[in-house]
N, C-alpha and C positions, 0 to 999 in steps of 0.2 A: 543484458539479462534476458533470458528467454522463459517463456511460460513452461516449456518442458522441464527446465531445471527446477523451477519452483514446484512443479507437480512432483518431481522426484523427491524433493525435500519434504513435501507434505505426505508422501506415502511411506512414512516411518512404519505405519501399520496398514494392512490391506484395507481398501475402501472402494466404494462405488463412485461413479462419476458424480452422482447426486450428493453423496457424502462429502466429496471433495469440494463441490460448489458451496455447500453449507459451511465448510471450514474456511473457504475463501471469504465468504461473506462475514465471518466472525473474526478473521485475523489478517489474512493476506491482503484484504482490501485496503489496509492501512498504507500499503506501498505498491500494490499492483491490482488491476481489475481484470476480471475475465468472466465471460459468459459461458453458459453450458455449450453454446454453439462453437466456442473456441476450445473448451476443455475436452469434449469428446473426440474431436479430430486429433488433438494433440496426444491423447491417451492411445489412440489407434496407431498413430505414427510412432510413438515410443514403443509400443508392443511390436510393431514390425521391425524396429531397430534392435529388439532384444533387450530393451531396458526394463520392460514390464512383462508380466504374464498375467493372464486373466482367466477366470472361470465364472460360470453362472451358478447362482444359488437362489433359493426361494426368498422372496421379499416378505417382510412382515405385513405389508399392505401393497396389494397390486401384483403386477407381473414379476417374473424373475428379474434379478438384477445382475449385472456383470461386476465382479469384484476384481480390482487390480492390485497387484503387489509388485514391489520393486525386486528386480533380479540382481544377481551379483554384478552383472554387466551394468545395470542401472546404478547400483551403488558406486561402482568404479567411476562412472560418468559424473555422478553427483560430486564425488570427492574431487575429481579432476577440475570441475567447474569451481568448486569452493576454494581450492588452493591456487587457482590460476590468478588470483589477485582481484581487487575490486573492479567490477564492471561499471565503467563510468560512461557518461555521454548518451545513455539510452533513455533518460527520463524525458517525458513529454509533459509540459505544463501548458495547456491551452490558454490558461488565464494570463500567462506571461506574454504569449503571442498577441492576445487581445490587447494587453496593456501597451505593448510596443506600438501598435497601430491606432491606439485610441485617439491620438491627435487628429485623425481623420474626422472624428465626430465634431471637433471644434466647439465643444461645450463643456466648460469646467464643472457645471452642476452635474452633468451626466458622469463626468470623470469622478467626481466626489461620490456619487451614488455607487458607481462600479467599485471603487476602492473600499468604500464602507461595507458593501456586500461581501467582497473578497475577504476583508479583514474578519468579518463575523464568521464566515465559513471556516477560515483557517483557525480562528480562535476556538470554535466549537470542536473542530477536529483535534486540536491540541488538548483540550479538556478531556476528550474521549481517551486519548493515549495516556494522559496523566492519570485518569481513573484506573486504567489497566495496570499502571505502575503501582498505584496505591493498593490495588487488589493483591498484587504479588507481595508487597510488603506485609499486608495483613495476614496472608496465608502461610507465611514462613516465619517460624519463631526465631531463627537465627539468620535473618536476612542480612546480607546476601550469601553468607557462608553455606547455607543449606540448599542453595539452588542447584538443581541438576545441571549438567553442561548445556543441554538444550534450553533450559529455563534462563540460565545466565546470559546466553547469547540473545534470547528473546528480550530480556531486560535491557541489554545494551542497545538492541535495535529500537526498542520503545523510547529509550532516552535520546537516541539519535534523532528519532522522529520528533520528540517534544522540543528539543533544542532547535531543530531546523524550523519547525512551525513557529516557535517564539520569534526567531529571527525574521521570518516572513511577515509576522504580525507587526513587528517593529518597523519594518520597511513600509508597510501599509500606513502606519501612523505617520512616518516621515512624509510619505506621499500626500496624505491628507493635509498635513500642515502646509506643504508647498502649494497644493491646490487652493486651500482656504486663503492663504496669503495672496495668491494670484487673483482670486475672486474679490477679495477686499480691495486690492489695488485697482482692479477694473471698475469696481463700484464707485470708488472715490474719484475716478476720472470722468464719470458720467454726469 
């Protein structure tokens, strides 16, 4: 998955880099993170590739802003990426790498703290996605039949995120049980 393709998807309507960052913080952050320092160079690269066009317009507050819109070439690239099949193997979960090497700490109390903190963060994130699902259900009288195509795909994505996070929380629970059992065993031998 590339930031450029996500930006192409987000540019359904013309927007400034700042507007895109705001939208990122409200939605895309559930599956991808990007800072303005990454977004602006990507937008410029995409414009050079002919995927975007931009123009300047007055800003309601402050200096002029550059507004980007997807071109036909950009729409073609987005479609090519979307129908190319699932992009797998590009996810990076630093916490999994930490967990792999946590044995180096050689302290099961620290392991328990780490897993507990991880579980709480994953659970909180899951609740956030579940609230977005509930909001969709509340705002549509004939849910899911009255969802627009982009909303239906957003709903499916949210459900995928919820299920994935629930599975990760369950694995944290299993890990906490294993660590707790190991601590109990070590304590009984002392």
